[in-house]
Phi, psi and omega in degrees: 000139178279157182300320181300316178296320179294321178295322178297315177299316181297321177295323175297318179297317178297317179299319177296316182298320181300329179283355181243095187307310182298316181293321180295321177296320180294316179298315180298318180294318181293324182271338184077016180249127178294157183302319179297319180291325178299313181293325176297326182263017187301338180267359181283116182302330179289320176295318179298323176299319179296323178297314179296319175305316181301315178295318181297333181275350182233090189304318180298315179296315179300315181297316178298314180299315180297320179294316181296321184260009178056043176261146171291151183302331182275350184298316177298326177295317178296323177296318182298323180295335181271353181262164180309131180085356183287347180267006178291151184306330183289354179259005181260000000 
């Protein structure tokens, strides 16, 4: 997957996350970034990588997101590999 496609998936994930108050609050608490700042940095590939990481760490959320957007379960992982830090050994 190309980085541009991965960023599009991550933006969809962020958009999905914004609609879930509790999950958005949890993401904000885990990252230490306020909701307004998250939205301001929505085009930052590193933030988008963090969004995908968050989904990958929460299977129920990931499953729901994939179902809503008709993604195969492995698609977000492939997207994460195309984003900053995705080439680190723990993603292989």
